[in-house]
NUVEX-976177 format. One line per field, with one value per residue: residue in three letters; x, y, z of N, C-alpha, C, CB in turn. Coordinates in steps of 0.05 Angstrom, whole numbers, plus 5000, padded with zeros to 4 digits. Glycine has a CB too. Example, Ala and Ser with C-alpha at 12.3 -4.5 7.8 and 13.67 -1.06 7.14 Angstrom:
2
type <- c(ALA/SER) $
npx <- c(5264/5257) $
npy <- c(4886/4955) $
npz <- c(5156/5142) $
capx <- c(5246/5273) $
capy <- c(4910/4979) $
capz <- c(5156/5143) $
cpx <- c(5264/5258) $
cpy <- c(4934/5001) $
cpz <- c(5156/5157) $
cbpx <- c(5226/5282) $
cbpy <- c(4911/4988) $
cbpz <- c(5181/5114) $
***
This chain:
85
type <- c(UNK/UNK/UNK/UNK/UNK/UNK/UNK/UNK/UNK/UNK/UNK/UNK/UNK/UNK/UNK/UNK/UNK/UNK/UNK/UNK/UNK/UNK/UNK/UNK/UNK/UNK/UNK/UNK/UNK/UNK/UNK/UNK/UNK/UNK/UNK/UNK/UNK/UNK/UNK/UNK/UNK/UNK/UNK/UNK/UNK/UNK/UNK/UNK/UNK/UNK/UNK/UNK/UNK/UNK/UNK/UNK/UNK/UNK/UNK/UNK/UNK/UNK/UNK/UNK/UNK/UNK/UNK/UNK/UNK/UNK/UNK/UNK/UNK/UNK/UNK/UNK/UNK/UNK/UNK/UNK/UNK/UNK/UNK/UNK/UNK) $
npx <- c(5568/5585/5584/5522/5519/5543/5509/5465/5407/5391/5418/5382/5336/5328/5343/5301/5260/5221/5234/5269/5313/5366/5387/5405/5463/5536/5562/5548/5555/5548/5495/5480/5503/5468/5420/5428/5422/5381/5352/5371/5347/5293/5286/5305/5264/5228/5247/5231/5187/5161/5193/5163/5113/5103/5115/5060/5005/4971/4910/4907/4931/4902/4842/4865/4882/4827/4777/4746/4690/4673/4727/4747/4735/4765/4747/4695/4680/4702/4667/4609/4621/4630/4581/4543/4561) $
npy <- c(9494/9467/9498/9479/9419/9428/9442/9412/9409/9440/9398/9356/9364/9377/9326/9298/9322/9313/9326/9341/9284/9249/9271/9333/9326/9311/9262/9194/9181/9225/9227/9175/9188/9225/9202/9167/9206/9216/9178/9157/9200/9196/9145/9168/9198/9153/9122/9161/9177/9124/9110/9152/9134/9081/9104/9125/9103/9042/9056/9109/9131/9095/9124/9174/9171/9172/9127/9146/9103/9107/9141/9097/9073/9050/9044/9053/9101/9084/9032/9053/9077/9041/9011/9038/9033) $
npz <- c(5827/5867/5919/5922/5930/5968/6006/6046/6051/6000/5972/5986/5988/5922/5906/5918/5887/5842/5791/5780/5807/5800/5761/5766/5803/5782/5793/5794/5849/5884/5884/5893/5947/5973/5966/6013/6058/6045/6066/6120/6148/6138/6170/6215/6236/6229/6267/6322/6325/6334/6378/6413/6417/6434/6483/6508/6536/6502/6499/6500/6449/6408/6418/6394/6348/6303/6258/6219/6182/6132/6109/6107/6075/6016/5964/5955/5927/5875/5867/5866/5827/5782/5796/5762/5711) $
capx <- c(5562/5606/5557/5487/5530/5557/5484/5452/5379/5394/5413/5361/5315/5332/5337/5260/5237/5212/5230/5304/5318/5390/5395/5432/5486/5552/5563/5529/5571/5534/5468/5478/5505/5444/5391/5436/5427/5354/5339/5373/5338/5268/5287/5302/5241/5199/5257/5227/5154/5158/5192/5130/5085/5108/5110/5039/4994/4955/4883/4908/4937/4867/4833/4881/4873/4795/4780/4717/4688/4665/4755/4777/4731/4777/4735/4670/4665/4699/4652/4589/4618/4626/4548/4522/4563) $
capy <- c(9471/9460/9504/9462/9399/9429/9439/9386/9427/9433/9370/9331/9378/9372/9299/9300/9333/9289/9340/9331/9264/9247/9287/9352/9314/9312/9243/9176/9171/9241/9223/9144/9193/9242/9180/9152/9217/9219/9155/9167/9224/9178/9119/9176/9207/9139/9119/9181/9168/9098/9122/9169/9122/9067/9119/9116/9078/9037/9074/9135/9118/9083/9154/9193/9159/9162/9125/9146/9076/9125/9148/9070/9054/9059/9029/9063/9122/9067/9004/9061/9092/9007/8992/9057/9035) $
capz <- c(5832/5900/5949/5911/5942/6001/6020/6046/6047/5971/5951/5994/5960/5891/5896/5925/5861/5821/5757/5773/5817/5800/5741/5777/5808/5766/5786/5818/5883/5897/5882/5927/5983/5980/5973/6036/6060/6050/6074/6139/6158/6135/6188/6248/6248/6240/6293/6340/6315/6345/6416/6431/6415/6450/6509/6497/6532/6477/6499/6487/6411/6402/6422/6385/6314/6304/6235/6194/6159/6103/6096/6108/6046/5988/5943/5956/5902/5858/5868/5860/5791/5765/5797/5754/5690) $
cpx <- c(5569/5580/5532/5500/5539/5530/5474/5418/5371/5398/5394/5334/5293/5327/5308/5246/5241/5230/5266/5319/5355/5405/5419/5458/5512/5560/5545/5527/5558/5508/5464/5484/5482/5426/5403/5427/5396/5333/5349/5352/5306/5275/5290/5276/5226/5214/5235/5198/5148/5162/5175/5117/5098/5110/5086/5020/4975/4932/4882/4918/4913/4858/4839/4882/4850/4802/4753/4716/4687/4706/4765/4761/4747/4762/4716/4670/4674/4676/4622/4600/4615/4601/4530/4536/4551) $
cpy <- c(9461/9466/9494/9434/9397/9433/9425/9392/9429/9418/9358/9347/9377/9345/9294/9303/9319/9307/9340/9300/9264/9263/9314/9348/9300/9279/9219/9171/9202/9235/9200/9163/9215/9223/9173/9173/9228/9197/9148/9180/9208/9159/9135/9186/9182/9125/9130/9179/9154/9107/9135/9156/9094/9086/9120/9100/9075/9047/9094/9139/9105/9113/9167/9189/9142/9149/9124/9127/9088/9127/9115/9057/9066/9055/9041/9076/9104/9043/9025/9068/9062/9000/9011/9049/9008) $
cpz <- c(5860/5922/5950/5936/5966/6021/6025/6046/6021/5956/5962/5972/5936/5886/5898/5909/5837/5790/5761/5780/5814/5772/5749/5785/5788/5762/5809/5852/5885/5903/5902/5948/5991/5981/5993/6053/6076/6066/6107/6156/6159/6163/6223/6247/6245/6268/6321/6346/6342/6379/6428/6436/6431/6482/6512/6514/6503/6467/6494/6456/6403/6396/6390/6353/6299/6267/6230/6177/6138/6094/6098/6081/6025/5968/5948/5934/5880/5857/5857/5833/5770/5768/5772/5716/5683) $
cbpx <- c(5572/5642/5547/5481/5545/5581/5471/5464/5381/5403/5437/5351/5326/5360/5353/5246/5239/5166/5208/5323/5298/5393/5366/5428/5477/5572/5592/5533/5619/5535/5457/5511/5539/5434/5380/5468/5443/5345/5346/5388/5344/5265/5320/5325/5230/5181/5285/5237/5148/5182/5211/5110/5069/5131/5119/5047/4976/4951/4871/4925/4965/4844/4854/4907/4890/4763/4796/4717/4663/4640/4778/4783/4699/4801/4734/4663/4678/4723/4652/4578/4660/4644/4525/4526/4587) $
cbpy <- c(9457/9492/9533/9446/9394/9462/9446/9367/9457/9440/9347/9327/9383/9379/9276/9322/9366/9284/9384/9353/9241/9218/9299/9363/9299/9333/9241/9151/9162/9259/9217/9108/9207/9263/9152/9144/9222/9223/9129/9178/9256/9158/9094/9200/9233/9110/9136/9209/9143/9076/9141/9186/9118/9053/9145/9104/9073/9016/9077/9151/9092/9064/9171/9192/9142/9198/9108/9169/9055/9171/9176/9039/9051/9046/9000/9077/9158/9059/8982/9078/9116/8977/8995/9097/9042) $
cbpz <- c(5812/5908/5953/5856/5931/6005/6015/6074/6056/5963/5946/6040/5948/5881/5911/5939/5852/5817/5750/5791/5802/5802/5730/5797/5822/5775/5781/5810/5891/5886/5853/5931/5995/5961/5951/6040/6041/6026/6051/6135/6136/6099/6177/6263/6234/6213/6291/6331/6282/6330/6425/6419/6380/6438/6511/6477/6559/6476/6516/6504/6405/6434/6451/6399/6306/6311/6226/6173/6159/6112/6117/6147/6033/5981/5940/5979/5898/5859/5908/5879/5778/5777/5840/5774/5683) $
***
């Protein structure tokens, strides 16, 4: 078990696996440490993407993220089903 806890990749992967969550860790302190690590990784990635996007002109960001009206309508299929009943 020591190898498992000492490997960040294995620990994070196990924590993120919904089958295991905290069950694989012997104490809640270890699980809390892994949760903190996962949170830090996510925050770091969000900050990285934010910094990259701040460097780009607004027009370029809009062009890079086209939105199809059909895809944006998340209730379109649901409304059709409800209308048929």
